[in-house]
N, C-alpha and C positions, 0 to 999 in steps of 0.2 A: 356303783349302785345309785340309780337316779331316784328322786323323790316320787316320780310317777310310777316307777316299777314297784317301789315299796308300798305305795298306796294301792296299787292293783292287787298285790298279794293280800293286803289287809282287807280289801273289799271282798275278794273271793273266799278267803280262808277265815276271816274273823267276823265279817258282817253277814255274809250270805249264809253261814252255818246256822244263824239264828232262825232260819226257816224251820229247822227241826223242832225247836221249842215252840215257835209260833203256831205251827199246825198241831202240836200236841197239847198246848195249854190255853190257847185262845179259842173259846167255844165257837165263835163265828167262823174262824178259819179252819178249825177241825172239821166242822160240818161241811164247809164249802169244798174242801179238798178230799173228802172221804172216799169218793169214787174215782179219783184221778189215777190213771195208769200211764205214766209217761216219764221219759228220761230226757234231760236237757244237758248238753255238753257245752261248756264255755272254754274257748281256747284263745289265748292271746299270743300273737306273733312275738317270739323272743320273750315270752312272759309266762305267767302261771296258767295252769289248767285246772278246772274243777267241774264237777257234775252234780246234778240234782236228780234224785230218783224218787218218784211218787209211786207207791205200790202198796196195795192192801191197807189203805188208810194211814200209812206212815210216810214220812219224808226223810230221806237220807242225803246229806250233803258231804261230798268227799273230794279229796285231792286227786289229781291225775285224770286219766281218760277212761271212759267206759268202752267196752269192745264194740257195741253196736247201739248207740243212743238213737232215740226217735228224732231228736232235734239237735242240730249242731249249730252253734252260734260262734262266729269268728270275729276277732278284733284285730285291727291292723297294728295296734300298739297298746302298751299299758295305758297311755293317756286316753285312747279311744274307749277302753273299758271304763275308765274312771268317769269319762263324760256321760256314758250311759247310766252309771250308778248314781250320778248327780242329776239325772233327768234331762241331760242336754245332748244326748246322742242316741244312735240306734246301732245294734249289732248287724253283722252281715250274715244272713242265714245261708248255710251250706247244705243243710238237709232238713227235711220236715216242713216243706213249704205249705202243705195242707194244714199245718198246725199254727200258721201265722195268726189267724183270728183268735186262737186260744192264747197265744202269747200276748197279743195286743189287748185282750179283754180280761180273761180269767187270771193269767199269770201276773199281769200288771196290777190287778186288784190285790193279789196276795203281796206283791212287793210294796205296794202303796200302804198296805196295812202294816208291814214291817217298818217302813219309814215313819208311820204314825206313832209307833211305840218307841222308836229309837230317837226321835227328836221331840222330847217332851216340852210341854208348856205348864206353867205353874198351876193353872186351873185344872188341867188334866191330872196332874199328880195329886190333887186333892181327892181323887176317886181311888178307892182302895184297890179295885181290880186293875186299873191302869198302873198304879204305883207298883203293884206286884209284878206285872209283866215287864214294865220298863226296867225295874231293878234286876230281874232275872236276865233279860237280854243284855243289859249293860255289863253285868258281871261276866256273862259268857264272852262278850266281845273283848273285854279286858284280858281274860285268860288266854283266848286264842290269839290276841294281838301280841301278847308277851312272846309267844313262840315265834312269830314272824319277825318282830322287831329285834329280838335277841339274836337272830341269825343274819339280819339284813341291815339294820340301822347302825351306823358307826358308833354312836354314843351308847346305844343299847347293847351292842356287842361287847363293849368294854365292861359294862355293868354285869352282863351275863357271865363274863369270864371269871368274875369273882364269886359266883354262886357255886357252892359245893354240891356234889351229887346228892340227890334226895328229892322229896316231894314237898311242895307248899300247898297248904289247904286254905281256901277262903270260904267261910260259911256264914250264913245269916242265921242268927239264933231265933227261936229255939230249934226249929226243924228244917232249916234250909230255905231256899236252895243253896247248893254249894258247888264249887269248882275246884279243880286241883291242877297243878302244873308240875311235871316231873322233869328234873334236870339230870342229865346223865352223860357225862363226858362230851359236852358240847351239843348234845341233842336236847331239844325242849319239846315235851309232849303235853299239851293241854287236854283236859277232859272234864266232863260234867260229873257231878256227884262227889261223894267223899272218897277217901283212899286210906288204906290201913297204914299206920305208923308214919305219918308225915313228919318231916324234919322241922317244919315251921308251920305255925297256924295263925290265921287272922280271923277272929270272930267278931262279927258286927252285931250289935245289941238287938236290932230289929230292922224291919223293912225301911222305916223312915230314916234311921241312921245310915243304913247301907246305901240308900238312894242318894242321900246328901253327900256321903263320903265318896261314892263312885262317880258322882257327877261334879266333884270338885267344889261343892258348896259347904263342906265341912273340913276345916283344917285338920290335917292328920295329927299334929302334935296335940292340939286341944282335945281331939276325939280320944286319943290314947290316954292322955292325962286324966280325962273325966271318966274313963272306963267304958265309954260308948263303943270303942273299938279296943279289943283285947288281943295282944300278941303273945305267943308262946313258942318255945323251942329256940331254934337257931335264928335269932333276930337279924343277924347280918344278911341272911338270905332275903328276908323281907325288905331290908333297907335297899339292897341292890335291885330287887324286883320293883320297888317303888320308883327307882330311877328309870326303869324301862317303861313303866306305866305312864310316867310323865311325858314320854315321847309320843303317845297316842294322839293328843290334840294337834301335833305338828302335821299329821296326815289326815286325820278324820275329824270332822267338826259337826 
């Protein structure tokens, strides 16, 4: 398993899925995409496939292939996709040539907005709305990255092998947002929102604490010792999951 292939899986399945929340929670992008009715297929040679479906004012990002997408974008390798995601390359369009102006202008504006929220600067984090969006998207990325790394990255696979069956909940107090990750006989399924009867829980005191913790600006030991981050349940599950989370910066920066 090459680093480029792992990164391409993370880009499609952990980063791109944030478009769902961006179009739902960012007022600017919600209004901008409200009337979009288009599907876009991403296919990587010997790599992952994903699609984005805009319909009825909602955005759905999923794994695999759509039966008849409006636009098909092809990549010659995982590295080709990663270069595009880094703003250094372009896909090969196989279908939907009349939509190329839409991709170059409107869709590019949407993905630029996503990058704006995912790559924070300290002065932007001082704004409450920006802080909330960055924290939400960062936590989403972490949860979905755990699923990919736990299956693909050698060190993360070792950590995942020591996680018992059950769900882990990560929540920002008092009212969320939250994500959960279900471990079940080698399968790892991330999701948004809370889940009934999690085996282990990580509660973050507020948005400021969550943001600092998720962005590596708050030491985990200090945060737990001070009560800013509270853990409950099967703490070995959280310990092993933390080892997986530590692998994210090796692929995404």
